[in-house]
N, C-alpha and C positions, 0 to 999 in steps of 0.2 A: 431438700424439697418438699416442696405442700403436695398429698392430694387431697381429691375430696372425698367426703365420705363415701359417696356410691364408691368411690377406689377402694378406700381403703377396707370396705367388706368384701371384695372381692377374694376370693382363694386362688393360688397362683395356679396358673398352667404354665409348665414347659415348656420353652422355646424349642422347636425343633430344627431341620438344615438352618445353618448357617454359614454360606459358604461365601460372604464378604461381596464387594463389589465386584463386576462383572469387565477382566480385564481390556485395555484399552493399548493401544499401539503407541508408544513413544521409541522413538531413535532407537528403532531397530528391534526393539525388546517388547514384552507384552507384560504391562503395569496393571496391578491394583491397586490404585490411589485412592489414598485412605486419607492423607494430609498432602497439605498445598506443597510440601517439600517432594512430594513424590510426580509432581507433574516437569517435565521438562516437554522441548520442542519450541521449532519454528515456524512462526503461522501468522495469519495476516487477519487482520481484522477491517470492514469497512461502514463509519458512519456518517451518519447527517446531519442537519441540525432541525431545530424546529418549524421555521415556513421553508426549510426546505431550499435555505438559497445557496448552499454550498456544505461540501464532502469531504473526506479524509480516510486516507487505508492508513492504517497502521499495523506495521509489524513490529515483532518481537521476536527476541532470541532468548528464554528459557532454558536454566538450569536449573535442576533441583529448586525450584519455585521462586525463584531469584530472576528478576529480569536482567541480561547483562548487556541487553543494545535493543537500541528503537531509532526506527526509522518514521517519521512522519510526514507525509504525503497530503498535502491540501490543495484545494481546489474552492474559490469562492469567494467570501468577504475578507478584506485586508487583517480586522480583526480576526482572521482562525490563523491564517500567517502568522501571526506574532501568538496566540497560544500555542501554534506548535512547536514555537523556540524553548517557549516555557516547556512543556510537554517533554520535547526530548531532551532536558537538561533534569529534572526530576523526575522519570519512571526509571533509569537504570539503576539498580542498585533494592530497587523498592522488591517485595513478593505480589505474585500478579493480586494475591487476594488484596494487597493496600492499593494496588494501581488499581482497582475496580473500584473502591470507596476514596478514590480522590479525585479531588474537581480539579479538575484538567482545561478548565474557563470554558473550555467552549463543548456547545451540546455536541457536534461533529464529533471531536475527539473523543467524548467522555462515552458517544456511542459506540465508537469504533474500538474503545478498550471494551464495553459491555459483550458484544459480539464478538470478537476475541478468546476473552476468556470462556464463554461460550462452546466456542472449538477445540480450545486446548484443553477442556476439560472432559470433554467428551472423546480426545484421542484423536481429531481430524484435525490435525498439523500438516504442515507441509514436509517434515520432516523424520513422520509418521513411520517410514520402513526404511528410514538411512541408517544406519550405525554410528553410533555415536552423535546423531545429529550433523547440523551444521555447524562451521567453526564461528567463532564470533566475530564481523565482519562479513558474513551473506549479506547485512541489510546495503551496505554499501555496493558489494559486488550487484546488485537487484538494478543498481541505477547504471550500470557501465561505464563505461573507460571516462565519460565525460561529469559522472556524477552528477545528471540531472535527472529528474522524473522526467516518465515517458507519460508526457499526454498529447491528447487530440483534441484539437479542435476545428471544427467545421460549423460551417453556415450556409443556409440558405433559403433561399424563397419561390414563391410558384413561378412569382413574373421573370426572375435572374435566377435562377437556376443555384447551383452548389457552389461554396468558396471553401479552396483548403487552406486552413488559417497556420494549424500545428501538427507536424505530426510527429510518429516516433523518433523519425530520421532527425527532427528539426525545425526549424520555420522554415515556413514553404513560403518561396520568394516568386517563382512563374508556376501557374499551369496552361500546359500543353493541350489544344481541342484538334480534332480532326476537321475533315472538311464537313462533318456533321454538327460541328461545337458540339461533341461529346469528349469527355474528358479521358485521354489518355497516358498520364502522367504529369508528373511535378517535379520541378527541383527547388531543393532546398539546400539550407545552410546551419550545419553542427553547431549554435552558439558555445556549447560545452568547450567542444574541439577551437572552433577559431578563437575563445578566449585562452584557452591553454598556450595554442601560439602566442599571440600578443605576450603574456605573460614571458615566452623562452625569448623576446625581442624581434618576433617579426612586425612589420608595420599593419596598420590594422586592415589597410586596403588589399595586404597581401594575403595574410590570415583569413580574410573574406575568402576572395579566389580561393584558397586551398581547402578550405572546409565547404565547398560547395559540392552538392554530390544530384544526381537524378534517380528518379524510380519510374518503371513500367515504359510507356514506346514513348516518351518523352521527344526526345530526337527526331521520332517521327510525327510531329506538331504541325499542323499549316499554320496554324494561329498562337500565338503564346500571351498571354494575361498575368498579370498583376492583383493578385486575387483580392489584394484591398483597397487599390484606388481603381481598378477596370471591371 
């Protein structure tokens, strides 16, 4: 280590208190994190690309500094979804520091990794107060039974009003309106459930009907519209 002449001439002043880093909550324990291997937890980060045309939600399950599980959910450009495929393959097995300095191709995924790193390093993980953390597979459980991301897609204009296109439950097929043409409910089809039923041998039409559901006061509707055609 090289010192400047000014520092070399200085006398030594002994360091007083040195209590180390403040403890952070990790999987039900208070940990003084000094090394990457001291970091554990399951948490999320959200990122966006430079032109802000797309976004990524990244979920990582980290044990002793190593990424054991990765869930990459994206919305936006097609290039980002393909970058997500690479990221989901390359992230598991890396330390969080390696992942932070890995080119995940898409700016949105890189930014999500940065934001996630900040949370995990400061003890702001989802599993901060969960004893022993969350099991490997927690990311898949986040997706629910159909293993599909929860996406909301709504569109509206001042002239024609709102259109519900995609809800957490699934693809919106019809909207229910009351006598004032106000929305009081909607009908949806769970695409994940429908696909699973088709794989089990049901005909597409039968699977489609079995995967339908409604929300709100749909059955009280005076008028029903297809949000994509009407």
